[in-house]
C-alpha positions in Angstrom: 104.7 98.3 5.2 102.2 97.4 1.7 101.6 99.4 -1.2 99.1 99.3 -3.6 100.5 98.4 -7.6 99.0 101.5 -8.6 101.0 103.5 -6.1 104.6 104.4 -7.4 105.8 103.9 -4.2 105.4 100.1 -4.9 107.6 100.0 -7.5 110.2 102.2 -6.3 110.3 100.0 -3.4 110.5 96.8 -5.3 113.0 97.9 -8.3 116.3 97.9 -6.2 119.3 99.9 -6.7 121.8 100.2 -9.9 124.7 101.8 -10.9 126.8 102.3 -14.0 129.6 104.4 -14.9 129.1 107.3 -17.5 130.9 105.5 -20.0 131.6 101.8 -18.5 128.7 99.7 -18.1 128.7 97.5 -15.0 125.9 95.0 -14.7 125.0 95.3 -11.1 121.8 95.4 -9.0 121.1 95.7 -5.7 118.5 94.0 -3.7 115.7 96.3 -2.4 117.0 97.5 1.0 120.3 96.4 0.1 122.1 99.9 1.6 120.6 99.2 4.9 121.3 95.6 4.9 125.1 96.7 4.0 125.9 99.1 6.8 128.7 98.0 9.3 127.4 96.2 12.5 128.2 97.9 15.9 128.2 94.8 17.9 129.9 91.2 17.4 130.0 89.6 14.4 126.6 87.8 13.3 125.6 85.5 10.8 124.4 87.3 7.6 121.9 85.1 6.8 120.5 81.8 7.8 120.3 80.5 4.4 123.1 78.4 3.5 125.2 78.8 0.4 123.7 75.3 -1.2 120.2 76.8 -0.2 120.8 80.0 -1.9 121.9 78.6 -5.1 118.8 75.9 -4.8 116.4 78.9 -4.9 118.4 80.9 -7.2 117.8 78.0 -9.8 114.4 78.2 -9.2 114.3 81.3 -9.8 116.0 81.1 -13.1 113.1 78.7 -14.2 110.5 81.2 -13.4 112.4 83.6 -15.2 113.3 82.1 -18.3 109.6 80.9 -18.7 108.5 84.4 -18.1 111.1 86.0 -20.7 110.5 83.6 -22.9 114.0 82.3 -23.3 115.3 78.9 -23.3 118.1 78.3 -20.6 120.8 77.0 -23.0 123.0 75.8 -20.3 123.2 75.5 -16.6 124.3 78.8 -15.2 127.6 78.8 -12.8 126.4 80.3 -9.4 128.5 81.0 -6.2 128.2 82.9 -3.1 130.4 85.8 -2.4 131.1 88.0 0.5 130.5 91.6 0.0 134.5 92.7 -0.4 134.8 89.6 -2.7 132.5 91.0 -5.3 133.5 94.7 -4.6 137.0 93.3 -5.4 135.7 91.5 -8.7 134.1 94.9 -9.9 137.2 96.9 -9.2 139.0 94.4 -11.3 136.7 94.6 -13.9 136.7 98.6 -14.4 140.7 98.2 -14.1 140.6 95.6 -17.2 138.4 98.1 -18.9 139.6 101.6 -18.3 142.9 102.8 -17.6 143.4 105.6 -14.7 144.1 107.7 -17.6 141.3 107.3 -19.4 139.3 107.6 -16.2 141.4 111.1 -15.0 141.1 112.5 -18.8 136.7 111.7 -18.6 137.0 113.3 -15.3 138.7 116.3 -16.8 136.4 116.9 -19.6 133.5 116.7 -17.3 135.2 119.3 -15.0 135.6 121.5 -17.6 132.2 121.4 -18.9 131.1 122.1 -15.4 129.2 119.0 -14.9 131.0 117.9 -11.8 132.9 119.6 -9.0 136.4 121.1 -9.7 137.5 119.6 -6.7 135.8 116.1 -6.7 137.7 112.6 -6.9 135.8 111.0 -10.0 136.9 107.8 -9.9 136.8 107.7 -5.8 133.0 109.5 -6.0 131.7 106.2 -8.4 133.5 103.6 -6.3 131.8 104.9 -3.3 128.6 104.4 -4.9 129.5 101.0 -5.9 130.5 100.1 -2.5 127.2 101.5 -0.9 125.0 99.7 -3.1 126.6 96.4 -4.3 125.0 93.1 -4.3 125.0 90.1 -6.4 125.6 90.3 -10.1 126.3 88.5 -13.4 129.7 88.6 -14.9 129.6 88.2 -18.5 133.2 87.6 -18.8 133.0 84.7 -16.4 129.3 83.5 -17.1 128.7 83.5 -13.5 126.1 84.6 -11.3 127.8 85.9 -8.2 125.0 86.1 -5.2 125.6 88.0 -1.9 126.7 86.3 1.0 125.4 88.6 3.5 122.2 89.3 2.4 118.6 86.8 3.0 117.7 85.2 -0.3 114.3 86.8 0.0 115.6 90.0 -0.1 117.6 89.3 -3.2 115.0 87.3 -5.2 113.6 90.5 -7.4 117.3 91.4 -8.2 118.3 87.8 -9.0 115.2 87.6 -11.6 117.1 90.8 -13.3 120.7 89.3 -13.1 119.3 86.1 -14.4 117.9 87.7 -17.2 121.3 89.1 -17.9 122.2 85.6 -18.0 119.9 84.6 -20.8 120.8 87.8 -22.6 124.3 86.5 -22.4 123.2 82.9 -23.9 121.1 84.2 -26.7 122.6 87.6 -27.5 126.4 87.6 -26.7 126.0 90.1 -23.6 129.7 91.0 -23.8 128.9 92.7 -27.4 126.5 95.1 -25.8 128.4 96.0 -22.7 131.9 96.4 -24.2 133.2 100.0 -23.5 132.5 102.5 -26.8 135.3 104.9 -25.6 134.5 107.4 -28.0 130.8 107.3 -28.4 128.9 107.0 -24.6 125.8 108.4 -26.3 125.5 105.1 -28.3 127.0 102.9 -25.1 124.1 104.6 -23.1 121.4 103.6 -25.6 123.1 99.7 -25.8 122.8 99.8 -21.6 119.1 101.2 -21.8 118.1 98.0 -24.3 120.1 95.5 -21.7 119.0 97.1 -18.3 115.3 97.7 -19.6 114.9 94.5 -20.6 115.9 93.2 -17.4 114.4 95.8 -15.2 111.1 95.5 -17.1 111.7 91.4 -16.6 112.1 92.5 -13.0 108.9 93.8 -12.5 107.0 90.9 -13.9 108.3 88.7 -12.1 106.9 91.0 -9.1 103.9 91.2 -10.9 103.5 87.5 -12.2 101.0 86.5 -8.8 98.7 89.3 -10.2 98.4 88.3 -13.5 100.0 91.3 -14.8 102.8 92.5 -17.1 105.0 95.4 -17.7 102.3 97.0 -20.6 99.5 97.0 -17.3 102.1 99.4 -15.5 100.6 102.9 -16.3 103.5 105.3 -18.0 102.7 108.0 -15.7 103.9 105.6 -12.8 107.2 104.9 -14.4 108.2 108.7 -13.9 106.6 108.8 -10.3 108.9 105.5 -9.5 111.9 107.1 -10.6 111.2 110.1 -8.4 110.6 108.0 -5.6 113.5 105.8 -6.0 116.1 108.8 -6.4 114.1 110.4 -2.9 115.1 107.3 -1.2 118.3 106.3 -2.5 121.6 106.5 0.0 123.4 109.4 1.2 126.1 108.4 -1.3 123.7 108.9 -4.5 122.3 112.0 -3.3 125.7 113.6 -2.7 126.6 112.8 -6.0 126.6 115.4 -8.6 123.2 115.5 -10.8 125.0 114.6 -14.1 126.2 111.8 -12.5 123.4 110.5 -10.6 121.2 111.0 -14.0 123.9 109.2 -16.3 124.1 106.2 -13.7 120.1 105.7 -13.7 119.3 106.6 -17.7 119.8 102.5 -18.8 117.3 101.7 -16.1 114.6 104.1 -16.0 114.7 105.4 -19.5 115.2 101.7 -21.0 112.4 100.8 -18.7 110.1 103.4 -20.1 111.0 102.1 -23.6 110.2 98.7 -22.4 107.0 99.3 -21.0 105.7 101.1 -24.3 106.8 98.4 -26.2 105.3 95.6 -23.9 101.7 97.7 -24.5 102.0 96.3 -28.0 103.9 93.5 -28.1 105.0 90.3 -26.6 108.8 89.7 -25.2 109.7 88.0 -28.7 110.0 91.4 -30.3 112.8 92.7 -27.9 114.6 90.0 -29.2 114.9 91.5 -32.7 116.5 94.8 -30.8 119.5 92.4 -30.3 119.9 92.3 -34.0 119.6 96.2 -34.5 120.5 97.8 -31.2 119.9 101.0 -30.6 122.4 104.0 -31.8 121.5 106.8 -29.8 119.8 108.0 -26.7 117.6 110.2 -29.1 116.3 106.4 -30.0 115.4 105.3 -26.3 113.8 108.6 -25.5 111.9 109.1 -28.4 110.0 105.6 -29.2 109.2 106.1 -32.5 112.7 107.5 -33.2 113.9 103.6 -32.9 111.2 101.8 -35.2 111.3 104.6 -37.9 114.9 104.1 -37.8 115.9 107.7 -37.5 119.7 107.7 -37.0 121.8 109.8 -35.5 123.5 112.7 -37.2 127.4 112.8 -36.6 129.0 115.9 -36.4 132.2 115.8 -38.0 135.3 117.6 -35.8 137.1 120.0 -37.9 141.0 121.0 -37.0 141.2 124.2 -34.9 144.3 126.3 -35.7 144.1 128.0 -32.1 144.8 124.7 -30.8 147.7 124.1 -32.7 150.3 122.3 -30.7 148.1 120.9 -28.2 147.8 116.9 -27.7 143.8 115.4 -28.7 143.7 113.3 -25.4 139.6 112.2 -25.4 137.2 112.2 -28.1 133.5 111.2 -27.0 129.9 111.7 -28.2 127.4 113.8 -25.8 123.9 112.8 -27.3 120.5 113.9 -26.8 120.4 112.7 -23.0 123.8 114.0 -21.8 123.3 117.2 -23.7 120.0 117.7 -22.0 121.6 117.5 -18.5 124.5 119.5 -19.5 122.1 122.4 -20.5 120.0 122.1 -17.6 
């Protein structure tokens, strides 16, 4: 089916799937239609794709050159690439989560969200997020290993737009040291979401421009209203696992991509990509700065709320401290 570029369904169909932990950033973008492509086959095993791993890597290098030119960032070194099975990619992502967060930290985060009524009392938080991840996972760039992992089970044509996104992450890594922005901020998930919105909004915008390049258009040409409409269309067309997840989890998962993209769209109306580069020297400090474009450029700083000792909690142990800024508090109050 072909959609006109003014139709929000066009953007929804081409922007892929993505997931992050509320306070754990995972740089993953699945190719459009990946959820359908990943369903287990009912018949005898068949080749996942007719493209060989060598051909996939060759094609990915061509995408890298186009993405580098489009984003205006020189590829300083050749990006290591590998073609992995779905199980191998899932295993790597699970290992990354285990390295950055202990089971106790995940447990305490879940307890906080349950106490606030943001997730159901009986929801297995870790399993729910991993279910989303396994449902949508495809190729991704790993900043720890500086390697792009391509999905062995998907045709290259299905992966190409998402690869532009992931190769944008490789460019970010080479120019801005990506790990600085993906490192968990365990006592301030608001700041982490804001940084994630910079990283993911940048690369989601690049992915859209990659798709628009044949029409001579850029992200600034995409009407702001269509960003909102595309978001609704994407959520409406998401997998069962996504639709079944609690609203707080769903909204937090897509925040860096949708609101980061909306921020970048406003920027691209006014400026070239090189202005985005300056944001890595002064990254956003709050979701408020992402939600309200001028507040970032006017340097309106978040106001810290200092906790005080509560006598009624004497004898209790503090197990988690966090900051829920405008975005998360907005979802909570909804």
